N, C-alpha and C positions, 0 to 999 in steps of 0.2 A: 585261706587266711587265717591265722591263729588269733588275731585280734577279735574279742566278742564284746568288750566293754569300753566305751569311749566317753570322754568328757568334753563338752563344748563350752567355752567360756565366752558368754555374751549371748544376748537375746535379740539383738537388731536384725536388720535385713540379712546380713551374712550369717550371724550366729543361728538364728532359728532355721535358715535355709540348710545349713550343714547338718544340724540336728535332725531335720526331717529327712534329708537324703540318707543319712547313716541308719535312722530308724527304718526307713523303707527297705534298706538292704538287709534288715534282720538283726542289727547291731543293738545292744542296750545302750541308752544315751542318758548321761546325766548333764543336764543344761544348767550353766551358773549364770545367775542374775544377781545384781547387788540389792535388789528390793523386790517386794511382792509385785509392785506395779511393773517393773521390767519383766519379771517372769510372766505376769498375765498377758502383757503385750506380746511376748514371744509365743506363748501358747495359743493366743487368739489368731496370730498371723499363721501358726502351723495349721490350725483348724480351717482357716480360709483357703490355704493352699490345698488341703486335702478335700475340702468341699468342691473346689474347682476340678480337681482331678476326678472326683465321683461324677460331677456333671458331665465331664467329657468321656465317661465310660472307661477310664484307665484303671480304676480301682473300684472295689465293691464297698458297702458300708462296713461289712465285717473286716475286710482288710484295713480300712481306715481306722477303725477301733484298735486293731491290733497294733498298728503303727503308733497311735497315740499312747497306748499303754507301755510302749517300750521307752518312753521319754519321761524322765522325772525332773523336776526342778529343785535346785538347791540355792542357798544364799552364802555359802562360805567356801573358800578354796579347799579347806580340809575336807568337806563333804564332796566336792567335786573330784578331788584326787583320790578318795578312797575307792579302791577296786578297779580304778581305771587303768587300761592297758595302752591307751593312746589318749593324749590331750591335745585339742586344738584350740588356740585363743583367737578370739575375733572381738576384741575390745577396741577402745578409741585409739586412733593412730598417733599414739605419743610414746616416744622412745623411753622415757623415764618410767611411765606407767608399765610399759611391757617389761623393762628391766626388773622392776619390783616384783610384778607378778611371777615371772619366770624365776626369780630369785627364791621366792617362797616355794614354788613348785618344785625347785631343784632340791629343796631340803625335805619336801613332803614326800617325794615319789622315789622309788627305787631307781637306780641309775639306768636300768634297761627300759624304763618307761620313755617313749618318745614324746617330746615336747614340740609341737608344731605352732607356727604362727600364721595367721592369714594376712599379714601386713601386705599392703599393696606396694611397698617400695622402700620401707626402712631396712637397713642393713641386718641381716641375721647375725653377722659377727659382732656388730654393736649390741645387739639384743642380748647375746650370749656372753658378753664380755666379763661379766663377774660370776658366771657359773661355775661350779666345781665340775660339772659334767657337760661342757660345751658340745661334745661330740653327738649329743642326743637332740640338739635343737636344730630345726629345720623350718623353712618357709614352705606352706602349702597355700598358695595364694588363688583362692576362688575368684571367679568373675561374676559380677552382678547382673541379673538375678541368679543365684547359684543353682536353683531348681531347673533353670532353662539353659544356662550356658555350660557347655561340657568342660571347658578348659580350666585346668588346675596347674599353675606353675610350682614346680617342686625346686627349690633353690637351696644350695648348701651355703652354710658359712664357712669360714677358713678352717674350722676345726670339726665340721659335721662328718660323721662317719659314713662309710658306704653302706653299712648295714642299716643305718638310719634312713638314707635315701631309699634303699631297696624297700624297706617296710612301708615307708610313707607312700611310695608309688604303688605298692600293692594295695594299700588301704584306699587310695584314690580311685583306683580302677575297680575294686570291689564294690564301692558304692555307685559305680556307673558313670564316672567322670573320665576325662581324657587327661592324663598325666603328660606334661611336658617338662622334661628334665634339663636343667641348666647345669652346666659344668662348673661354674663358679658364679659368684654373685656380681651384679652391676646395678648401679642406680637405676630403678624403675623396671628392672627386670626386662622380659621380651615384649610383652604386651603393651605396657604403658609407654615404653620407648617408641614402639611403632605407632601407638594411637596418637601420641603427642606430636611425633613428626609429621603425621598426616593432617592433624589439626592445625599445625603451625602453617603448613602450606595452604590449607583451605582459608585460613584467616587472612594470609597474605593476598590470596587472589581477591578476596573481598576488599581489603584495604586498598589495593591498587585500582579498584574500580573496573576490573575485568569482568566480573560477574556478580550477581546477587547471591545472597546466602542460599535461597531455595535452589538455584540452578547448580550451584557447587554440590549441594546435597544430592540433586538428581543425577549428577555426573558419577557419584559413588553408588547410589542405590541401583541405577540401571546399568552401570558398567562394572567397575571393579568389585562391587558387592555381590553381583551374580557369579563372577569368576572366582573371586577369593573363598567363596564358600566351598570350593572344590579344590583349588590350586593357590597355594600361598605365593608370596612374592617371588621367591627363589625358583619354585617349581613353574610359575608362570613365565619367568625369564627363560628357563630352559626350554619350555614349549615354544616361546616365541622366537627363540635364537639368541644366544648370548652376544653374538656379533652385532645384531641389531640393537639390542640394549646397550651394549658398549658405545656404538656409534652415537646413539641418542645421549648418552651420558657425556660425551665429549663436548656437546654444546649446551646441554640443558642443566647440568649440575651447577655451573657457575651463575646460572640466572635463578635458581631456587632461592627461597628464603633462607637466610643464615642468621636470622636473629638469636641472640643468646639471652635475651630478656623476653618476658611475657609480651604478648601482642598489645599495643595500645588500644586496638579496637576492643578486645576483650576486657582490658583494664577499665575503659570507659563505661562498658556495660556494668561491671561490677560496682563501680563508684556510683553509678545511678541506681543502684539496687535492682537492676534488670539481671536477675540470676538464672533465668531460664524457666522451666516448668514450676520450680519450688516458689517462684515469685510471681508467676503469671505471665511474664514476659521476659525475652531474652532476644535471640535473633528472630523468634517467632512469638506471636501472642498465643497464650495458652488458657483460653477459657476452659472450664471444667469439662465440657462435652468434647472439645477438640482433644485435650489431653487423654480422656478416657478412650477415645477412638484410636488415637496413635498408640497408646500402651496396649490395647487389644490387638491391633494390627501386628505390633512387634511380638506380642505373645504368640499369636497364631503362627507367624513365620517360625519362631524358635521351636514351637512344638512340632511343627513339620519336620524340621531337621532332627529333633529328638527321636521322632518315629522312624525317620530314615536310618539314623544311627543303630536304633534298636533292631531293625530289620537287616542289619549288616550292609546296606546299600552304600 
């Protein structure tokens, strides 16, 4: 891959994670934050991640220092753009903000420099609407936490060039992630459409009183979750027999939830301030020790699969 110098705009969960992944792959990274406070937060989280990797024996102290030395922090877009061969933005999920940022980058950068956005659902065509060079804007949507989830959705806007798509996929794979290419954009891309479809039905089952939240979750954890880690829904249908899945569809599709508005059950939780782990209560209670245990459990499973990927299994 020809790209050696990249800029990451944003220091939050996604921004610092993408910066870390790129530096670990040997790239020189300029990380943009709007204040000393945001940059310090980003570097602190990077160091926490590196220390965790050292504790697990995945990198040495020397390697950790080399990775850290490849990342520098800046507070202006001019500094971020200087010398960058690839720029990825991971700022607030606000269309107007992204249009402003990319409008400025469009003026600062040579037209061959790719401008990528880590938006989780905003239209790349809308983000690129006022650019002089819309062919170089593309979505590279990482999943949280980016250090542990391999998936990156690469999504074109209506004017995105094939060269932009190809180079972005090369970068994604170079830093060790799994690129999923979309042929054209749609609301929510692939992952969020599937995630929200599953959540809608899970909420519906609870609303109807058919099962409690923890039982619905167990059905996924011990059933679909085990299988979908190896075979996606379409592959699973092939393996199970399309005739069988078709037959089930003839009677089950009409009984599935078809809400076009958010679930009332989830709305009530939000109105009550029960936002999940961030507020200490959602469908579950989240005292600090329980939350830490669940996060650790999730991390261990994700690290297991990362190791499997690394070994080519």
